[in-house]
TIVO-476645 format. One record per residue (C-alpha): residue number from 1; residue in one letter; y, x, z. Coordinates in steps of 0.1 Angstrom, whole numbers. Layout:
N
i->NUM, aa->A, v->Y, u->X, w->Z;
...
//
This chain:
408
i->1, aa->M, v->43, u->70, w->-19;
i->2, aa->G, v->66, u->78, w->-47;
i->3, aa->V, v->97, u->74, w->-21;
i->4, aa->S, v->84, u->104, w->-2;
i->5, aa->V, v->95, u->130, w->-24;
i->6, aa->F, v->131, u->113, w->-30;
i->7, aa->T, v->138, u->112, w->7;
i->8, aa->D, v->154, u->144, w->14;
i->9, aa->H, v->175, u->142, w->-19;
i->10, aa->L, v->186, u->106, w->-4;
i->11, aa->I, v->194, u->118, w->28;
i->12, aa->K, v->214, u->148, w->14;
i->13, aa->A, v->232, u->127, w->-12;
i->14, aa->L, v->242, u->98, w->14;
i->15, aa->G, v->249, u->122, w->43;
i->16, aa->L, v->222, u->100, w->66;
i->17, aa->T, v->198, u->113, w->92;
i->18, aa->R, v->163, u->112, w->86;
i->19, aa->L, v->161, u->84, w->112;
i->20, aa->R, v->188, u->65, w->94;
i->21, aa->I, v->173, u->64, w->61;
i->22, aa->S, v->138, u->56, w->79;
i->23, aa->T, v->155, u->26, w->96;
i->24, aa->A, v->170, u->17, w->63;
i->25, aa->Y, v->136, u->20, w->47;
i->26, aa->M, v->124, u->-2, w->74;
i->27, aa->A, v->149, u->-28, w->73;
i->28, aa->G, v->147, u->-31, w->35;
i->29, aa->T, v->109, u->-33, w->35;
i->30, aa->L, v->108, u->-56, w->64;
i->31, aa->F, v->130, u->-82, w->48;
i->32, aa->S, v->105, u->-79, w->17;
i->33, aa->A, v->75, u->-86, w->39;
i->34, aa->L, v->91, u->-118, w->50;
i->35, aa->L, v->89, u->-130, w->13;
i->36, aa->M, v->53, u->-122, w->5;
i->37, aa->T, v->37, u->-152, w->17;
i->38, aa->R, v->59, u->-174, w->-4;
i->39, aa->A, v->56, u->-147, w->-35;
i->40, aa->G, v->18, u->-154, w->-30;
i->41, aa->R, v->21, u->-191, w->-34;
i->42, aa->L, v->47, u->-187, w->-64;
i->43, aa->Y, v->20, u->-166, w->-83;
i->44, aa->D, v->-4, u->-194, w->-77;
i->45, aa->R, v->19, u->-217, w->-94;
i->46, aa->L, v->35, u->-196, w->-121;
i->47, aa->G, v->4, u->-174, w->-131;
i->48, aa->A, v->0, u->-137, w->-135;
i->49, aa->R, v->19, u->-130, w->-166;
i->50, aa->T, v->51, u->-148, w->-156;
i->51, aa->T, v->53, u->-132, w->-122;
i->52, aa->A, v->44, u->-99, w->-130;
i->53, aa->S, v->68, u->-98, w->-160;
i->54, aa->A, v->97, u->-109, w->-138;
i->55, aa->A, v->87, u->-83, w->-111;
i->56, aa->V, v->89, u->-56, w->-137;
i->57, aa->I, v->121, u->-60, w->-150;
i->58, aa->F, v->137, u->-65, w->-115;
i->59, aa->L, v->119, u->-34, w->-102;
i->60, aa->A, v->132, u->-11, w->-134;
i->61, aa->F, v->168, u->-27, w->-123;
i->62, aa->C, v->163, u->-15, w->-86;
i->63, aa->L, v->155, u->19, w->-96;
i->64, aa->L, v->185, u->21, w->-120;
i->65, aa->Y, v->205, u->9, w->-89;
i->66, aa->F, v->192, u->38, w->-68;
i->67, aa->T, v->204, u->64, w->-94;
i->68, aa->R, v->239, u->53, w->-85;
i->69, aa->V, v->231, u->43, w->-47;
i->70, aa->D, v->258, u->73, w->-30;
i->71, aa->K, v->286, u->61, w->-57;
i->72, aa->T, v->280, u->24, w->-49;
i->73, aa->A, v->280, u->34, w->-11;
i->74, aa->V, v->312, u->52, w->-15;
i->75, aa->L, v->328, u->20, w->-33;
i->76, aa->F, v->315, u->-2, w->-7;
i->77, aa->S, v->331, u->21, w->20;
i->78, aa->H, v->362, u->17, w->6;
i->79, aa->F, v->365, u->-21, w->9;
i->80, aa->M, v->358, u->-15, w->42;
i->81, aa->G, v->382, u->12, w->53;
i->82, aa->G, v->371, u->43, w->43;
i->83, aa->S, v->366, u->54, w->79;
i->84, aa->P, v->334, u->77, w->90;
i->85, aa->A, v->320, u->46, w->106;
i->86, aa->A, v->323, u->26, w->76;
i->87, aa->S, v->309, u->52, w->56;
i->88, aa->G, v->279, u->53, w->75;
i->89, aa->I, v->272, u->15, w->75;
i->90, aa->A, v->278, u->15, w->38;
i->91, aa->G, v->254, u->40, w->33;
i->92, aa->F, v->225, u->22, w->53;
i->93, aa->T, v->235, u->-9, w->38;
i->94, aa->V, v->234, u->-1, w->1;
i->95, aa->T, v->201, u->21, w->10;
i->96, aa->A, v->185, u->-10, w->27;
i->97, aa->I, v->191, u->-30, w->-2;
i->98, aa->G, v->177, u->-5, w->-27;
i->99, aa->F, v->144, u->-2, w->-7;
i->100, aa->F, v->142, u->-40, w->-6;
i->101, aa->G, v->140, u->-41, w->-43;
i->102, aa->I, v->114, u->-17, w->-50;
i->103, aa->R, v->94, u->-27, w->-21;
i->104, aa->F, v->95, u->-64, w->-27;
i->105, aa->F, v->90, u->-62, w->-66;
i->106, aa->G, v->70, u->-30, w->-67;
i->107, aa->Q, v->44, u->-23, w->-42;
i->108, aa->G, v->48, u->-60, w->-32;
i->109, aa->V, v->49, u->-85, w->-58;
i->110, aa->L, v->34, u->-63, w->-88;
i->111, aa->T, v->6, u->-49, w->-66;
i->112, aa->L, v->-1, u->-84, w->-54;
i->113, aa->V, v->-3, u->-100, w->-89;
i->114, aa->S, v->-22, u->-72, w->-103;
i->115, aa->R, v->-50, u->-69, w->-80;
i->116, aa->T, v->-56, u->-109, w->-73;
i->117, aa->M, v->-57, u->-115, w->-109;
i->118, aa->V, v->-87, u->-92, w->-114;
i->119, aa->M, v->-105, u->-104, w->-84;
i->120, aa->R, v->-101, u->-139, w->-100;
i->121, aa->W, v->-119, u->-128, w->-131;
i->122, aa->F, v->-152, u->-115, w->-116;
i->123, aa->E, v->-177, u->-128, w->-89;
i->124, aa->E, v->-210, u->-109, w->-90;
i->125, aa->R, v->-193, u->-75, w->-106;
i->126, aa->R, v->-159, u->-78, w->-83;
i->127, aa->G, v->-170, u->-45, w->-64;
i->128, aa->R, v->-178, u->-26, w->-93;
i->129, aa->V, v->-148, u->-39, w->-116;
i->130, aa->G, v->-128, u->-30, w->-83;
i->131, aa->A, v->-142, u->6, w->-83;
i->132, aa->Y, v->-131, u->12, w->-119;
i->133, aa->M, v->-97, u->-1, w->-113;
i->134, aa->G, v->-97, u->20, w->-82;
i->135, aa->I, v->-98, u->50, w->-98;
i->136, aa->A, v->-66, u->46, w->-111;
i->137, aa->T, v->-49, u->30, w->-81;
i->138, aa->A, v->-62, u->58, w->-58;
i->139, aa->A, v->-52, u->84, w->-79;
i->140, aa->G, v->-15, u->66, w->-85;
i->141, aa->F, v->-10, u->62, w->-47;
i->142, aa->S, v->-24, u->99, w->-37;
i->143, aa->Y, v->-10, u->123, w->-65;
i->144, aa->A, v->20, u->101, w->-75;
i->145, aa->P, v->41, u->126, w->-49;
i->146, aa->R, v->31, u->153, w->-70;
i->147, aa->I, v->36, u->141, w->-103;
i->148, aa->L, v->74, u->128, w->-94;
i->149, aa->Q, v->81, u->161, w->-77;
i->150, aa->F, v->73, u->175, w->-111;
i->151, aa->V, v->97, u->151, w->-129;
i->152, aa->I, v->125, u->158, w->-104;
i->153, aa->D, v->121, u->195, w->-110;
i->154, aa->G, v->128, u->187, w->-148;
i->155, aa->K, v->152, u->159, w->-150;
i->156, aa->G, v->168, u->159, w->-110;
i->157, aa->W, v->161, u->129, w->-88;
i->158, aa->R, v->186, u->107, w->-108;
i->159, aa->G, v->169, u->114, w->-140;
i->160, aa->A, v->132, u->107, w->-124;
i->161, aa->L, v->142, u->75, w->-113;
i->162, aa->G, v->157, u->63, w->-148;
i->163, aa->F, v->128, u->77, w->-166;
i->164, aa->L, v->104, u->56, w->-141;
i->165, aa->A, v->127, u->25, w->-153;
i->166, aa->L, v->121, u->34, w->-186;
i->167, aa->L, v->83, u->37, w->-185;
i->168, aa->L, v->83, u->2, w->-167;
i->169, aa->L, v->101, u->-16, w->-196;
i->170, aa->A, v->89, u->1, w->-224;
i->171, aa->I, v->49, u->3, w->-214;
i->172, aa->A, v->44, u->-17, w->-185;
i->173, aa->L, v->63, u->-49, w->-197;
i->174, aa->P, v->45, u->-53, w->-230;
i->175, aa->M, v->13, u->-45, w->-215;
i->176, aa->I, v->15, u->-76, w->-190;
i->177, aa->L, v->28, u->-99, w->-220;
i->178, aa->L, v->0, u->-90, w->-238;
i->179, aa->F, v->-28, u->-85, w->-217;
i->180, aa->F, v->-22, u->-106, w->-182;
i->181, aa->R, v->-41, u->-137, w->-178;
i->182, aa->D, v->-46, u->-159, w->-149;
i->183, aa->T, v->-81, u->-169, w->-144;
i->184, aa->P, v->-109, u->-175, w->-166;
i->185, aa->E, v->-107, u->-214, w->-165;
i->186, aa->R, v->-70, u->-214, w->-179;
i->187, aa->C, v->-85, u->-197, w->-209;
i->188, aa->G, v->-113, u->-221, w->-213;
i->189, aa->M, v->-139, u->-198, w->-201;
i->190, aa->K, v->-161, u->-192, w->-169;
i->191, aa->V, v->-164, u->-161, w->-147;
i->192, aa->E, v->-182, u->-136, w->-160;
i->193, aa->Q, v->-190, u->-156, w->-190;
i->194, aa->G, v->-216, u->-138, w->-212;
i->195, aa->L, v->-226, u->-111, w->-187;
i->196, aa->R, v->-262, u->-109, w->-174;
i->197, aa->P, v->-267, u->-118, w->-136;
i->198, aa->L, v->-270, u->-89, w->-114;
i->199, aa->K, v->-305, u->-83, w->-98;
i->200, aa->I, v->-288, u->-69, w->-68;
i->201, aa->H, v->-287, u->-93, w->-39;
i->202, aa->K, v->-290, u->-119, w->-65;
i->203, aa->E, v->-296, u->-146, w->-34;
i->204, aa->R, v->-260, u->-138, w->-21;
i->205, aa->H, v->-242, u->-146, w->-54;
i->206, aa->N, v->-262, u->-178, w->-62;
i->207, aa->R, v->-246, u->-191, w->-27;
i->208, aa->K, v->-207, u->-196, w->-37;
i->209, aa->T, v->-180, u->-189, w->-13;
i->210, aa->A, v->-161, u->-221, w->0;
i->211, aa->D, v->-124, u->-220, w->-10;
i->212, aa->A, v->-104, u->-219, w->20;
i->213, aa->T, v->-65, u->-225, w->23;
i->214, aa->L, v->-44, u->-199, w->39;
i->215, aa->K, v->-43, u->-219, w->72;
i->216, aa->E, v->-80, u->-223, w->74;
i->217, aa->A, v->-83, u->-182, w->67;
i->218, aa->R, v->-60, u->-179, w->99;
i->219, aa->H, v->-81, u->-194, w->120;
i->220, aa->D, v->-109, u->-167, w->114;
i->221, aa->L, v->-109, u->-137, w->134;
i->222, aa->R, v->-122, u->-116, w->104;
i->223, aa->Y, v->-88, u->-125, w->84;
i->224, aa->W, v->-72, u->-107, w->111;
i->225, aa->A, v->-95, u->-80, w->117;
i->226, aa->Y, v->-88, u->-70, w->81;
i->227, aa->A, v->-53, u->-78, w->81;
i->228, aa->F, v->-47, u->-56, w->109;
i->229, aa->M, v->-65, u->-27, w->99;
i->230, aa->L, v->-51, u->-30, w->63;
i->231, aa->S, v->-14, u->-30, w->78;
i->232, aa->W, v->-21, u->-3, w->100;
i->233, aa->W, v->-34, u->21, w->77;
i->234, aa->S, v->-3, u->12, w->53;
i->235, aa->L, v->19, u->17, w->84;
i->236, aa->Y, v->3, u->53, w->91;
i->237, aa->N, v->-3, u->65, w->58;
i->238, aa->T, v->34, u->56, w->44;
i->239, aa->A, v->50, u->73, w->73;
i->240, aa->F, v->29, u->105, w->69;
i->241, aa->T, v->37, u->104, w->31;
i->242, aa->F, v->73, u->97, w->38;
i->243, aa->H, v->76, u->128, w->59;
i->244, aa->I, v->53, u->149, w->44;
i->245, aa->V, v->77, u->176, w->36;
i->246, aa->D, v->94, u->176, w->70;
i->247, aa->I, v->58, u->177, w->89;
i->248, aa->F, v->46, u->206, w->66;
i->249, aa->A, v->78, u->223, w->71;
i->250, aa->T, v->73, u->224, w->108;
i->251, aa->R, v->43, u->245, w->99;
i->252, aa->G, v->61, u->270, w->78;
i->253, aa->F, v->51, u->253, w->45;
i->254, aa->D, v->77, u->245, w->16;
i->255, aa->A, v->77, u->211, w->-1;
i->256, aa->V, v->53, u->224, w->-32;
i->257, aa->Q, v->26, u->232, w->-7;
i->258, aa->A, v->32, u->201, w->13;
i->259, aa->V, v->25, u->177, w->-16;
i->260, aa->S, v->-3, u->198, w->-28;
i->261, aa->I, v->-26, u->183, w->-3;
i->262, aa->F, v->-24, u->153, w->-25;
i->263, aa->L, v->-47, u->165, w->-52;
i->264, aa->P, v->-79, u->170, w->-29;
i->265, aa->I, v->-68, u->136, w->-10;
i->266, aa->T, v->-67, u->120, w->-43;
i->267, aa->I, v->-103, u->135, w->-53;
i->268, aa->I, v->-119, u->122, w->-19;
i->269, aa->S, v->-103, u->88, w->-21;
i->270, aa->V, v->-111, u->83, w->-58;
i->271, aa->I, v->-151, u->89, w->-49;
i->272, aa->F, v->-152, u->68, w->-19;
i->273, aa->N, v->-131, u->41, w->-36;
i->274, aa->F, v->-156, u->41, w->-65;
i->275, aa->L, v->-185, u->43, w->-44;
i->276, aa->G, v->-176, u->16, w->-16;
i->277, aa->S, v->-165, u->-9, w->-43;
i->278, aa->W, v->-200, u->-5, w->-61;
i->279, aa->A, v->-219, u->-8, w->-27;
i->280, aa->S, v->-197, u->-34, w->-16;
i->281, aa->D, v->-220, u->-56, w->-44;
i->282, aa->A, v->-249, u->-52, w->-24;
i->283, aa->M, v->-235, u->-51, w->10;
i->284, aa->D, v->-218, u->-66, w->38;
i->285, aa->L, v->-184, u->-50, w->44;
i->286, aa->P, v->-181, u->-45, w->80;
i->287, aa->P, v->-194, u->-13, w->76;
i->288, aa->L, v->-169, u->0, w->50;
i->289, aa->Y, v->-145, u->-12, w->75;
i->290, aa->F, v->-156, u->9, w->106;
i->291, aa->L, v->-158, u->41, w->83;
i->292, aa->A, v->-123, u->35, w->70;
i->293, aa->L, v->-111, u->35, w->105;
i->294, aa->I, v->-132, u->65, w->117;
i->295, aa->G, v->-114, u->83, w->88;
i->296, aa->M, v->-80, u->70, w->100;
i->297, aa->A, v->-85, u->84, w->132;
i->298, aa->A, v->-99, u->117, w->121;
i->299, aa->G, v->-63, u->120, w->100;
i->300, aa->G, v->-46, u->113, w->134;
i->301, aa->A, v->-66, u->140, w->152;
i->302, aa->A, v->-56, u->164, w->127;
i->303, aa->I, v->-19, u->160, w->131;
i->304, aa->L, v->-25, u->159, w->168;
i->305, aa->S, v->-40, u->195, w->164;
i->306, aa->P, v->-16, u->212, w->138;
i->307, aa->D, v->-26, u->247, w->146;
i->308, aa->A, v->-63, u->244, w->145;
i->309, aa->G, v->-84, u->260, w->117;
i->310, aa->W, v->-101, u->228, w->111;
i->311, aa->S, v->-70, u->204, w->110;
i->312, aa->K, v->-63, u->207, w->73;
i->313, aa->A, v->-94, u->199, w->60;
i->314, aa->V, v->-98, u->171, w->87;
i->315, aa->L, v->-65, u->156, w->76;
i->316, aa->I, v->-76, u->160, w->38;
i->317, aa->A, v->-111, u->141, w->44;
i->318, aa->G, v->-97, u->114, w->66;
i->319, aa->F, v->-68, u->103, w->46;
i->320, aa->G, v->-90, u->105, w->14;
i->321, aa->I, v->-117, u->84, w->31;
i->322, aa->S, v->-94, u->57, w->45;
i->323, aa->N, v->-76, u->57, w->11;
i->324, aa->G, v->-103, u->50, w->-10;
i->325, aa->L, v->-119, u->23, w->14;
i->326, aa->W, v->-88, u->5, w->22;
i->327, aa->S, v->-85, u->-3, w->-15;
i->328, aa->V, v->-121, u->-15, w->-17;
i->329, aa->L, v->-115, u->-41, w->17;
i->330, aa->N, v->-78, u->-55, w->1;
i->331, aa->N, v->-97, u->-58, w->-33;
i->332, aa->V, v->-129, u->-75, w->-26;
i->333, aa->G, v->-125, u->-86, w->13;
i->334, aa->W, v->-106, u->-120, w->5;
i->335, aa->P, v->-124, u->-136, w->-24;
i->336, aa->R, v->-155, u->-126, w->-5;
i->337, aa->L, v->-145, u->-146, w->26;
i->338, aa->F, v->-125, u->-172, w->14;
i->339, aa->G, v->-127, u->-181, w->-21;
i->340, aa->R, v->-106, u->-177, w->-55;
i->341, aa->E, v->-84, u->-211, w->-52;
i->342, aa->H, v->-58, u->-201, w->-27;
i->343, aa->L, v->-63, u->-163, w->-32;
i->344, aa->G, v->-25, u->-158, w->-44;
i->345, aa->A, v->-15, u->-172, w->-10;
i->346, aa->I, v->-40, u->-155, w->14;
i->347, aa->S, v->-32, u->-123, w->-5;
i->348, aa->G, v->4, u->-127, w->-5;
i->349, aa->S, v->1, u->-134, w->34;
i->350, aa->V, v->-20, u->-104, w->40;
i->351, aa->M, v->6, u->-84, w->17;
i->352, aa->S, v->33, u->-94, w->43;
i->353, aa->F, v->18, u->-75, w->69;
i->354, aa->I, v->8, u->-46, w->47;
i->355, aa->V, v->44, u->-40, w->37;
i->356, aa->A, v->58, u->-50, w->71;
i->357, aa->G, v->35, u->-19, w->82;
i->358, aa->S, v->48, u->6, w->55;
i->359, aa->A, v->83, u->-6, w->70;
i->360, aa->L, v->77, u->3, w->105;
i->361, aa->G, v->59, u->35, w->101;
i->362, aa->P, v->84, u->59, w->90;
i->363, aa->W, v->106, u->47, w->114;
i->364, aa->I, v->82, u->50, w->142;
i->365, aa->F, v->74, u->87, w->129;
i->366, aa->S, v->111, u->95, w->131;
i->367, aa->S, v->114, u->80, w->170;
i->368, aa->L, v->84, u->98, w->179;
i->369, aa->L, v->94, u->130, w->168;
i->370, aa->N, v->102, u->158, w->195;
i->371, aa->A, v->120, u->190, w->187;
i->372, aa->D, v->96, u->209, w->208;
i->373, aa->S, v->64, u->193, w->200;
i->374, aa->G, v->72, u->180, w->162;
i->375, aa->Y, v->49, u->151, w->152;
i->376, aa->I, v->20, u->155, w->182;
i->377, aa->R, v->29, u->119, w->194;
i->378, aa->A, v->25, u->105, w->161;
i->379, aa->G, v->-9, u->122, w->157;
i->380, aa->L, v->-18, u->107, w->193;
i->381, aa->L, v->-11, u->71, w->178;
i->382, aa->G, v->-31, u->78, w->150;
i->383, aa->V, v->-62, u->84, w->171;
i->384, aa->L, v->-53, u->50, w->195;
i->385, aa->G, v->-46, u->27, w->169;
i->386, aa->P, v->-78, u->30, w->150;
i->387, aa->S, v->-99, u->33, w->181;
i->388, aa->V, v->-84, u->-4, w->193;
i->389, aa->L, v->-92, u->-17, w->157;
i->390, aa->I, v->-127, u->-5, w->162;
i->391, aa->I, v->-131, u->-25, w->194;
i->392, aa->F, v->-116, u->-59, w->180;
i->393, aa->G, v->-138, u->-54, w->147;
i->394, aa->I, v->-169, u->-53, w->165;
i->395, aa->F, v->-156, u->-87, w->184;
i->396, aa->A, v->-143, u->-100, w->153;
i->397, aa->F, v->-177, u->-92, w->129;
i->398, aa->Y, v->-208, u->-92, w->153;
i->399, aa->R, v->-196, u->-121, w->175;
i->400, aa->R, v->-198, u->-145, w->146;
i->401, aa->K, v->-232, u->-130, w->134;
i->402, aa->L, v->-246, u->-134, w->166;
i->403, aa->T, v->-236, u->-170, w->171;
i->404, aa->S, v->-238, u->-183, w->133;
i->405, aa->G, v->-258, u->-160, w->116;
i->406, aa->A, v->-233, u->-155, w->91;
i->407, aa->G, v->-212, u->-123, w->91;
i->408, aa->R, v->-205, u->-108, w->59;
//
């Protein structure tokens, strides 16, 4: 999300086309996705505090690296002969390296560790805790472009990146060292120790979820249903956000007007994240899965009809609902289905799909961009993808429920 407001600045500084910078983003992010399963297994071994601290330090370094990415590209091109072709290759390469760093250590490792750690500390109240955590998470993801645009206006894009690096080292790192703890058991405690049992669906929580390995989880169709849905929304939402300024420019709006839609999206996202997380303690998850996909399809339909009077409202509602419920399912779904013991490895494997989706999205949008019709084909893709996933979800969830009586 934060990359979106830096995209045009990087294009100008590096002299890259929009398609090429989208390809660099895809290359760096895909490479980070390949390492996410290993990162999850490493987290299972090293624990939350060590893994998250290392991620924050490296993420801060990567942000500082980006403040000089154009100068690094010039230096690199000199070693390659300084020709126009060498300059293009150098700009692409150093940008892809930077994107790898912020994607792997930021939205990859740091997000994986933070989310998984919290889910390991709770069982009955996992959904409620996810609701509170989701307020900050949804607001951060949805409203970050507007905040960062404000910082860029005041400090410039280089100054904004340096400011973010300073915040990581001065605030995030001390918080991790002070407060991150891996599991209750490692602290000599039990899950939700000292809290009264919930009355809502008490019989469900008395039935312990069997811990599954990553290999066992991959043999369950529900794993793939959630993984495909989460990665699809990562692909589509990242692509939309990455190109938000250009998408709205085709409609005659400037950058400030473009990023202004994130405020109402944030409000809706927070509401649905809170309600969905709270409700997940008392209900099965498939209804939330299907509602999220309906919201995704609605957002795609809005892009498909940019001139319709209802399109902006539907786009805001669809993206807000999907953002909110996406976080619910990614937080609650994995421990609900497969237990806590191998949660790092399972979450890491799914995170690889999520990160890969976010890598492909901006490149796909750039490829689908048409001089005459704009992003209409991207809107069509936004309707088709969720429709296919709805059909797959019906098969994955309710076939199992009919045969074993166990769909959750």
